[in-house]
DOVEX-252988 format. One record per residue (C-alpha): y, z, x; residue number from 1; residue in three letters. Coordinates in steps of 0.001 Angstrom, whole numbers, plus 500000, padded with zeros to 6 digits. Layout:
N
      Y      Z      X pafi drense
      Y      Z      X  NUM    ALA
...
This chain:
591
      Y      Z      X pafi drense
 241071 210644 041835    1    MET
 240349 214074 040383    2    ASN
 243117 216559 040339    3    ARG
 242598 220286 040115    4    ALA
 244302 221678 037124    5    VAL
 246623 224416 038267    6    LEU
 247282 227118 035721    7    THR
 249863 229828 035908    8    GLN
 248383 233331 035599    9    PRO
 249200 235132 032413   10    LYS
 251560 238075 032693   11    ARG
 251248 241343 030842   12    PHE
 254261 243617 031091   13    GLN
 253626 247354 030951   14    LEU
 256661 249613 030578   15    TYR
 256109 253324 031237   16    LEU
 259120 255197 029868   17    LEU
 259773 258947 029940   18    LYS
 262435 259615 027288   19    PRO
 265135 262269 027578   20    SER
 266587 264005 024530   21    HIS
 269974 264430 022866   22    TYR
 272574 267103 023509   23    ASP
 274319 268881 020648   24    ASP
 276893 266074 020462   25    GLU
 274211 263432 020076   26    GLY
 274443 261943 023586   27    TYR
 271373 261325 025713   28    VAL
 271059 263930 028486   29    ILE
 271230 261758 031584   30    GLN
 272413 262109 035189   31    TRP
 273176 260115 038279   32    LEU
 270590 262379 039945   33    ARG
 268251 264482 037813   34    SER
 266473 267671 038852   35    ALA
 262803 267612 037929   36    ILE
 260581 264538 038278   37    PRO
 258168 263726 035472   38    SER
 254585 264347 036523   39    ASN
 253270 262511 033470   40    THR
 255225 259429 034494   41    LEU
 253764 259730 038001   42    ALA
 250249 260210 036620   43    ALA
 250475 257181 034337   44    LEU
 252032 255044 037055   45    TYR
 249179 255934 039415   46    GLY
 246634 255011 036740   47    LEU
 248469 251766 035946   48    ALA
 248505 250719 039607   49    ILE
 244742 251330 039674   50    ASP
 244330 249121 036579   51    CYS
 246455 246477 038236   52    GLN
 244374 246561 041409   53    ASP
 241114 246340 039465   54    ARG
 242450 243481 037294   55    LYS
 241267 245182 034119   56    VAL
 242846 242421 031993   57    LEU
 240914 239710 033784   58    GLY
 241321 237764 037021   59    PRO
 243876 235404 035493   60    ASP
 246205 238088 034104   61    THR
 248846 239790 036196   62    GLN
 250042 243246 035127   63    ILE
 253737 243821 035790   64    ASP
 254470 247553 035816   65    ILE
 257914 249004 035172   66    PHE
 258600 252742 035161   67    GLU
 261728 254637 034129   68    ALA
 262745 258236 033551   69    ASP
 265613 258356 031069   70    GLU
 267013 261530 032608   71    THR
 268302 259336 035444   72    ASN
 267995 255759 034164   73    THR
 269442 254083 031096   74    ARG
 266775 252599 028842   75    ILE
 267791 249439 026970   76    ARG
 265182 248479 024363   77    PRO
 266761 245083 023702   78    GLU
 266456 244072 027359   79    ARG
 262871 245280 027505   80    ILE
 261957 243270 024419   81    ALA
 263650 240183 025863   82    ARG
 261823 240575 029185   83    SER
 258418 240807 027505   84    ILE
 259101 237741 025376   85    LYS
 260354 235667 028325   86    VAL
 257208 236597 030262   87    ALA
 255030 235221 027487   88    GLY
 255057 237932 024854   89    GLY
 252188 240004 026223   90    LEU
 253106 243615 026825   91    GLY
 253156 247259 025867   92    LEU
 255851 249907 025998   93    VAL
 254305 253346 026518   94    ALA
 256575 256337 025891   95    LEU
 254801 258909 028023   96    VAL
 254848 262676 028352   97    GLY
 256913 263012 025197   98    VAL
 257638 266670 024475   99    GLN
 258631 267880 021018  100    SER
 262348 267880 021834  101    ASN
 262021 264302 023122  102    GLN
 260134 262927 020114  103    PHE
 263254 262013 018084  104    PRO
 264674 260090 021045  105    ARG
 261325 258398 021637  106    ALA
 261272 257301 018005  107    MET
 264804 255872 018243  108    ASP
 263765 253787 021262  109    ILE
 260538 252747 019572  110    ALA
 262261 251629 016358  111    ARG
 264323 249041 018224  112    LYS
 261277 247763 020076  113    LEU
 259175 247519 016928  114    ARG
 262005 245671 015183  115    ALA
 261703 243097 017964  116    ALA
 257919 242894 017495  117    GLY
 256980 244772 020681  118    ILE
 253840 246918 020838  119    GLN
 254665 250602 021368  120    VAL
 252569 253698 022052  121    ALA
 253720 257327 022180  122    ILE
 251791 260079 023946  123    GLY
 252514 263491 025373  124    GLY
 252607 267152 024434  125    PHE
 254087 266709 020954  126    HIS
 251442 264308 019705  127    VAL
 248617 266099 021514  128    SER
 249788 269561 020468  129    GLY
 250087 268654 016787  130    CYS
 246671 266971 016787  131    VAL
 245112 269974 018556  132    ALA
 246568 272713 016370  133    MET
 247503 271350 012943  134    LEU
 245471 269666 010211  135    PRO
 246287 266139 009131  136    GLY
 249175 264010 010346  137    ILE
 252605 265631 010556  138    GLN
 255497 263805 008840  139    PRO
 257263 262710 012033  140    ASP
 254045 261251 013406  141    MET
 253327 259556 010086  142    GLN
 256758 257925 010350  143    ALA
 255658 256518 013696  144    ALA
 252416 255186 012246  145    LEU
 254325 253582 009379  146    ASP
 256323 251606 011960  147    LEU
 253128 250358 013610  148    GLY
 253494 252687 016616  149    ILE
 250271 253782 018282  150    THR
 249873 257535 018868  151    LEU
 247877 258779 021848  152    TYR
 246529 262354 021978  153    ALA
 244858 263548 025153  154    GLY
 244817 262405 028759  155    GLU
 244616 258837 030053  156    ALA
 242266 259124 033038  157    GLU
 239373 256744 032401  158    GLY
 240944 255503 029145  159    ARG
 243948 253394 030150  160    LEU
 241758 250311 030589  161    ASP
 240781 250454 026920  162    GLU
 244387 250778 025739  163    VAL
 245660 247931 027911  164    LEU
 242820 245628 026848  165    GLN
 243503 246382 023186  166    ALA
 247220 245707 023691  167    ALA
 246357 242445 025431  168    MET
 244344 241306 022406  169    SER
 246740 242783 019832  170    GLY
 244132 245239 018521  171    THR
 245649 248615 019345  172    LEU
 244344 251433 017157  173    LYS
 246854 253514 015161  174    PRO
 245610 256712 016856  175    ILE
 243655 257423 020011  176    TYR
 242382 260990 019913  177    ASN
 240722 262350 023051  178    TYR
 241596 266007 022572  179    MET
 237925 266985 022467  180    ASP
 237071 265052 025602  181    ASP
 239378 266029 028469  182    LEU
 238479 264152 031674  183    PRO
 237666 265539 035088  184    GLY
 240292 264953 037771  185    LEU
 238326 264800 040996  186    GLU
 238371 261283 042423  187    GLY
 240747 259976 039765  188    GLN
 243783 257889 040793  189    PRO
 246490 260276 041925  190    SER
 249987 260639 040458  191    PRO
 252402 258383 042314  192    MET
 255918 257016 041949  193    LEU
 257803 254492 044082  194    PRO
 260302 255939 046562  195    ALA
 263203 254237 044792  196    GLU
 262321 256084 041584  197    ARG
 261993 259425 043374  198    ILE
 265375 258808 045048  199    ALA
 266943 259300 041627  200    ARG
 266081 263027 041735  201    THR
 268409 265447 043461  202    GLY
 266123 266426 046337  203    SER
 263983 263268 046541  204    ARG
 261308 265401 044936  205    LEU
 257989 264024 043738  206    SER
 255349 265830 041691  207    SER
 251632 265955 041081  208    PHE
 249105 268129 039287  209    ASP
 246357 269579 041466  210    ALA
 244692 270863 038317  211    GLY
 245153 271115 034559  212    ARG
 244446 273851 032058  213    GLY
 244911 277609 032136  214    CYS
 242477 280459 031378  215    PRO
 245069 282784 029842  216    PHE
 245980 283032 026149  217    GLN
 249782 283314 025917  218    CYS
 250667 282702 022278  219    SER
 253864 280765 023026  220    PHE
 252126 278327 025392  221    CYS
 251149 274740 024536  222    THR
 249317 273992 027788  223    ILE
 246244 276020 026865  224    ILE
 245810 273992 023664  225    ASN
 246752 270573 025072  226    VAL
 245146 270741 028522  227    GLN
 242553 273343 027617  228    GLY
 241595 276825 028771  229    ARG
 238883 275431 031041  230    LYS
 240671 274313 034164  231    SER
 239936 270985 035849  232    ARG
 240829 270224 039456  233    TYR
 241520 267546 042008  234    ARG
 239776 267845 045357  235    SER
 241314 268610 048744  236    ALA
 240587 264973 049673  237    ASP
 242574 263798 046636  238    ASP
 245569 265957 047550  239    VAL
 245514 264953 051210  240    GLU
 245432 261261 050306  241    ALA
 248306 261738 047854  242    LEU
 250454 263524 050452  243    ILE
 249793 260870 053091  244    ARG
 250667 258044 050695  245    ARG
 253970 259723 049903  246    ASN
 254751 260507 053534  247    LEU
 254260 256824 054269  248    ALA
 257120 256013 051885  249    GLN
 259355 258798 053185  250    GLY
 258701 261432 050487  251    ILE
 257947 264935 051768  252    ASP
 259008 267357 049008  253    HIS
 256669 267995 046086  254    PHE
 256464 270013 042892  255    PHE
 252845 270956 042125  256    ILE
 252976 271113 038335  257    THR
 249838 273190 037672  258    ASP
 250889 275798 035145  259    ASP
 249232 278388 037397  260    ASN
 248221 277106 040820  261    PHE
 246925 280555 041800  262    ALA
 244054 280026 039340  263    ARG
 243161 276594 040726  264    ASN
 239589 277002 041945  265    ARG
 240261 274697 044893  266    ASN
 243520 276310 046021  267    TRP
 242164 277562 049341  268    GLU
 240464 274312 050281  269    MET
 243680 272450 049474  270    MET
 245832 274895 051429  271    PHE
 243482 274834 054422  272    ASP
 243700 271044 054489  273    ARG
 247491 271107 054219  274    LEU
 247752 273798 056882  275    ILE
 245715 271627 059252  276    ALA
 247969 268647 058567  277    MET
 251052 270740 059300  278    ARG
 249848 272820 062223  279    GLU
 247533 270382 063996  280    GLN
 249207 267054 063247  281    GLU
 252792 268332 063062  282    GLY
 253443 266720 059656  283    LEU
 256353 267993 057601  284    PHE
 256240 268579 053852  285    PHE
 257373 271238 051394  286    ARG
 256151 272445 047987  287    PHE
 257246 274220 044837  288    ILE
 254392 275881 042953  289    ILE
 253942 277919 039753  290    GLN
 251886 281123 039736  291    VAL
 251143 284228 037690  292    ASP
 252299 287774 038409  293    THR
 248931 288833 039865  294    LEU
 248749 286084 042479  295    CYS
 249369 288615 045264  296    HIS
 246012 290214 044450  297    LYS
 244193 287065 045613  298    ILE
 243306 287579 049300  299    PRO
 245382 285352 051617  300    ASN
 246938 283377 048757  301    PHE
 250584 284111 049538  302    ILE
 250144 283913 053307  303    GLN
 248362 280560 053105  304    LYS
 250922 279287 050597  305    SER
 253673 279742 053170  306    ALA
 251645 278150 055970  307    ARG
 250811 275187 053714  308    ALA
 254510 274515 053138  309    GLY
 255336 276398 049935  310    VAL
 259002 277404 050050  311    THR
 259746 277980 046368  312    ARG
 257618 279671 043748  313    VAL
 258077 279872 039985  314    PHE
 256644 282986 038347  315    ILE
 256033 283478 034634  316    GLY
 257595 286948 034536  317    LEU
 258592 286488 030860  318    GLU
 259704 290088 030196  319    ASN
 259748 293656 031526  320    ILE
 258879 295305 028205  321    ASN
 255079 295827 027990  322    PRO
 255198 295724 024161  323    ASP
 256731 292246 024295  324    ASN
 254145 291044 026797  325    LEU
 251326 292385 024636  326    LEU
 252764 290706 021530  327    ALA
 252715 287372 023377  328    ALA
 249124 287951 024599  329    LYS
 250518 288006 028129  330    LYS
 248114 290801 029072  331    LYS
 247851 289596 032653  332    GLN
 251497 290554 033280  333    ASN
 251737 294166 034438  334    ARG
 255227 295428 035163  335    ILE
 253738 297852 037699  336    SER
 252861 294832 039873  337    GLU
 256168 292971 039700  338    TYR
 257899 294537 042710  339    ARG
 254864 294342 045002  340    GLU
 254320 290686 044073  341    MET
 257957 289657 044569  342    LEU
 258248 291524 047859  343    LEU
 255120 289758 049087  344    ALA
 256776 286385 048489  345    TRP
 259951 287634 050165  346    LYS
 257918 288678 053197  347    ALA
 256921 285039 053818  348    VAL
 260421 283679 053209  349    GLY
 259917 282053 049800  350    CYS
 262567 281537 047149  351    PHE
 261496 283119 043858  352    THR
 262226 281769 040380  353    TYR
 261139 283501 037205  354    ALA
 261088 282531 033561  355    GLY
 262359 285150 031116  356    TYR
 261902 284793 027373  357    ILE
 264476 286114 024907  358    LEU
 263572 286866 021319  359    GLY
 260359 288849 021333  360    PHE
 260017 291079 018237  361    PRO
 261245 294196 020073  362    ASN
 264295 292494 021570  363    ASP
 267849 293312 020546  364    THR
 271101 292123 022050  365    LEU
 271593 295466 023768  366    ASP
 268019 295729 025051  367    SER
 268136 292205 026492  368    ILE
 271307 292904 028475  369    LEU
 270000 296299 029572  370    ARG
 266776 294784 030886  371    ASP
 268622 292045 032778  372    ILE
 270728 294657 034561  373    ARG
 267559 296559 035471  374    ILE
 266095 293375 036930  375    ILE
 269259 292834 038966  376    GLN
 269011 296311 040487  377    ARG
 265277 296816 040897  378    GLU
 263493 293472 041353  379    LEU
 263945 291266 044453  380    PRO
 264195 288143 042343  381    LEU
 266387 285176 043254  382    ASP
 266727 282869 040274  383    LEU
 266119 283914 036685  384    LEU
 265743 281283 033957  385    GLU
 266225 282266 030335  386    PHE
 264479 280687 027370  387    PHE
 264417 281242 023631  388    PHE
 261036 282296 022295  389    LEU
 260363 278928 020676  390    THR
 257455 278077 018354  391    PRO
 256566 274837 020107  392    LEU
 254213 272519 018223  393    PRO
 250885 272932 019954  394    GLY
 251280 276681 020438  395    SER
 249564 279491 018567  396    GLU
 252995 280836 017553  397    ASP
 253870 277554 015844  398    HIS
 250530 277344 014072  399    LYS
 250884 280875 012690  400    LYS
 254374 280207 011335  401    LEU
 253327 276830 009931  402    TRP
 250258 278310 008236  403    THR
 252291 281170 006751  404    ALA
 254953 278765 005495  405    GLY
 257729 280488 007491  406    ILE
 260801 278338 007932  407    ALA
 261284 276551 011249  408    MET
 264034 274135 012198  409    ASP
 262921 270637 011111  410    PRO
 264857 268937 013943  411    ASP
 262443 268525 016855  412    MET
 265368 267741 019162  413    ASN
 266173 271464 019165  414    LYS
 262744 272531 020432  415    TYR
 263996 272531 024028  416    ASP
 263792 276331 024547  417    LEU
 267602 276467 024349  418    GLU
 268000 276808 020582  419    HIS
 266859 279323 018005  420    ALA
 264323 277434 015890  421    CYS
 263143 280170 013537  422    THR
 264328 283573 012338  423    ALA
 264131 286710 014492  424    HIS
 262929 289993 012930  425    PRO
 266004 292022 013948  426    THR
 268677 289675 015302  427    MET
 270652 287151 013283  428    SER
 270712 283564 014538  429    LYS
 274262 284036 015830  430    ASP
 273332 287275 017591  431    GLU
 270240 285717 019164  432    TRP
 272232 282743 020425  433    GLU
 274925 285093 021737  434    ARG
 272238 287056 023589  435    ALA
 271095 283811 025235  436    TYR
 274602 282956 026432  437    ARG
 275281 286502 027630  438    LEU
 271985 286609 029505  439    ALA
 273115 283776 031772  440    TRP
 276611 285212 032128  441    GLN
 275245 288660 032968  442    THR
 272801 287527 035635  443    TYR
 274939 284862 037324  444    TYR
 278061 286901 037988  445    THR
 279875 286377 041320  446    PRO
 278873 289894 042328  447    GLU
 275172 289394 041693  448    HIS
 275135 285947 043277  449    MET
 276564 287592 046405  450    GLU
 273814 290234 046244  451    THR
 271149 287523 046006  452    ILE
 272596 285805 049078  453    MET
 272635 289109 050982  454    ARG
 268977 289635 050096  455    ARG
 268220 286091 051242  456    ALA
 269861 286694 054599  457    MET
 267987 289983 055021  458    ALA
 264610 288336 054332  459    THR
 265048 285277 056537  460    GLY
 265900 282809 053763  461    ILE
 268721 280332 054319  462    SER
 271850 281628 052542  463    PRO
 273128 278045 052393  464    GLY
 270097 276827 050466  465    LYS
 270296 279889 048232  466    MET
 273953 279143 047609  467    MET
 273066 275583 046552  468    PHE
 270474 276796 044052  469    LEU
 272761 279470 042607  470    LEU
 275569 276966 042125  471    ILE
 273121 274492 040571  472    TRP
 271999 277046 037993  473    PHE
 275520 278326 037323  474    TRP
 276930 274804 036987  475    GLY
 274228 273511 034635  476    CYS
 274672 276391 032213  477    VAL
 278416 277033 032502  478    THR
 279796 273519 032969  479    LEU
 277200 271226 031414  480    GLU
 275717 273609 028797  481    HIS
 272141 272588 029536  482    VAL
 269246 274491 031018  483    HIS
 268911 274034 034812  484    PRO
 265488 272439 034299  485    LEU
 267264 269706 032351  486    GLN
 270176 269559 034739  487    GLY
 271318 267158 037398  488    GLY
 274340 265895 039258  489    TYR
 277103 263897 037541  490    LEU
 276480 263734 033831  491    ARG
 276311 260184 032524  492    LEU
 277237 259358 028948  493    LYS
 276939 255940 027379  494    VAL
 279279 255592 024432  495    ARG
 276882 253495 022359  496    THR
 273720 255489 023188  497    ASP
 274364 258129 020585  498    ARG
 271887 259640 018172  499    ARG
 271744 257922 014773  500    PRO
 273864 259892 012321  501    GLY
 276600 260492 014894  502    PHE
 279522 258059 014867  503    PRO
 280043 255753 017841  504    VAL
 283367 256935 019237  505    GLU
 286421 254768 019749  506    ASN
 286562 253699 023431  507    PRO
 290207 254822 023622  508    LEU
 289041 258329 022747  509    VAL
 285651 258421 024476  510    PHE
 286502 257202 027987  511    TYR
 289655 259275 028651  512    PRO
 287881 262436 027444  513    ARG
 284758 261672 029481  514    TYR
 286856 261059 032613  515    ALA
 288941 264207 032063  516    TRP
 285843 266349 031448  517    ASP
 284281 265040 034653  518    THR
 287387 265867 036684  519    VAL
 287746 269367 035196  520    VAL
 284070 270165 035836  521    LYS
 284370 269089 039462  522    HIS
 287513 271161 039961  523    VAL
 285775 274250 038571  524    ARG
 282688 273480 040629  525    LEU
 284773 273141 043785  526    ALA
 286320 276543 043129  527    GLY
 282932 278223 042843  528    VAL
 281654 276428 045944  529    ILE
 284685 277680 047890  530    TRP
 284271 281290 046698  531    ARG
 280526 281488 047310  532    ILE
 280899 279493 050505  533    GLY
 283249 282170 051778  534    ARG
 280495 284750 051147  535    VAL
 278017 282574 053028  536    ARG
 280337 282197 056002  537    ARG
 280882 285955 056066  538    GLY
 277145 286593 056101  539    LEU
 276622 284130 058947  540    LYS
 279255 285955 061011  541    ARG
 278056 289473 060158  542    ASP
 275745 290764 062943  543    PRO
 274353 293389 060549  544    ASN
 273616 291029 057654  545    ALA
 269881 291063 058332  546    ARG
 269870 294842 057988  547    LEU
 270964 294748 054343  548    TYR
 268855 296935 052053  549    MET
 269035 297893 048390  550    ASP
 266724 299289 045718  551    ALA
 265150 295900 045051  552    ALA
 264279 295216 048695  553    LEU
 262996 298733 049365  554    THR
 259219 298636 049969  555    PRO
 257054 299893 047134  556    VAL
 256935 303705 047174  557    GLN
 254540 306173 045584  558    ASP
 257357 307597 043467  559    ASP
 258645 304246 042148  560    ASP
 257281 304972 038699  561    MET
 259261 308205 038584  562    ASP
 262484 306905 040103  563    MET
 262933 303341 038853  564    LEU
 264430 302695 035433  565    GLU
 262153 299772 034579  566    MET
 259197 302189 034396  567    PHE
 260971 304730 032204  568    ASN
 263459 302880 030017  569    VAL
 261163 302455 026989  570    THR
 258175 304241 025542  571    GLU
 256083 301138 026222  572    ALA
 257082 301237 029905  573    ALA
 256211 304930 030131  574    ARG
 252856 304325 028455  575    ASN
 252109 301481 030868  576    ALA
 252963 303768 033769  577    THR
 250659 306476 032440  578    THR
 247820 303961 032146  579    LYS
 248317 302772 035741  580    VAL
 248170 306334 036997  581    ARG
 245086 307113 034899  582    ARG
 243294 303993 036175  583    ASP
 244215 304843 039770  584    ALA
 242853 308360 039320  585    ALA
 239544 306986 038009  586    ARG
 239213 304664 040983  587    VAL
 239991 307517 043374  588    ALA
 237406 309719 041675  589    ALA
 234706 307052 042092  590    ARG
 235546 306678 045762  591    VAL
């Protein structure tokens, strides 16, 4: 009697890991609930699921996919290596979306995996940025190659099949370089993460990119050199399908990670589709988007944003000194437009965030603090995020310094926009770092946080939600000493997961201090919640709270450029004002 020979399918284990980075004490920055989901992790997971469905490794090979974001999940290389070996030894660990500040941590994870004989690949902005902007192989990337780690530069759409098949056969190349061949996005598998992974973020927030690339030329930016200046887009069909898939698993809050969604060619088609889903089908979803300071000039953009479900908007304000903006090639930012743009977002009830860079050539400690106080008085801005002007690998700024041989900090872990990584023309390192600390302290005072909540109440924004965001930002910086974008709830520290070169602490010292620090932080946090909560309760009871008005909320007036300090505080501001008036006169003359 013939018997069919039953064979077990082969298993290939694919681990997609997004590494965190180390704090100044050498501990991995990790939380019970982190703030910002990784879009790269979502993009790679979506592509991997597509590879799994298409059985790109053959009909008899099963692809097991595991995803983890180290900002909210402990990564244990030894367990990963053991799992791959138990499953038959076929597998690949891909460290994805690795930024420059995360490269040292990625290498520390990779070393342990390579020591166990596991195939490892590293991709992301650091590898891609260095390949795009610098000649040859940089020393830290050469160290990876020497360990047998594969480096991947570029994007993975249409290319993941090749990498997985090479890993399956043990023939991975040392370097995959697709920087000169960036793929189109329309019709590609969409970014996706399982609900249980998204649940590890503070607001059950998922993310996706509706487009990649940016047409502007900001010298500090890496996106234009990694994703290109020619933008590429998903279609409205792609976005609708992505939203519906997430709604089916209970996810309805999204961060659209386009560096500048206002310049996405398909923005209106996408918004019209989302508006129809919300207004005709009654579906609920919310978005955070990123835009430029001229987005209000695009007809219907802000109005349709609100109808499509945008409730929070991040704006690359960067500075209020025109000389600084010009030095950074941020020519599209015009301080004369700031108030009109911010008031337009306020009019539709959106929370506004803005990035503000410290350390442009014209900056001094005094000028930085002066400008922040002007912003507090004259711009209707909710949340302001401060960053060091950092020469990130992949940016024009970094390339210029590297080419000129100007010293930059060799420790990539510090390239997180929170450390001074090169010298400033007028400020010492200590003074620059002091300016950074004082910037946060100056903006997030109890008095100004109360003002922001009053403005929220007056413009129809929930003071409770504003209170939450203000406390989040204050707590991350003041209690945890990390940027809010790297923040989260309940800092986790693993005693043995410390950066090489730092001693592993005695458990009798580590655990009592960790427990005490956690208690003290929560006591301080509770105090701030009580104080700001009292303001919120007062606003809710005040029948005149919606009538609040100040200089920032006052509608744009013809005499703003004469009366407001931001237009007169520096010669550059006065020159910019003169140019606006001259241009307006020319337009009027033609009419």
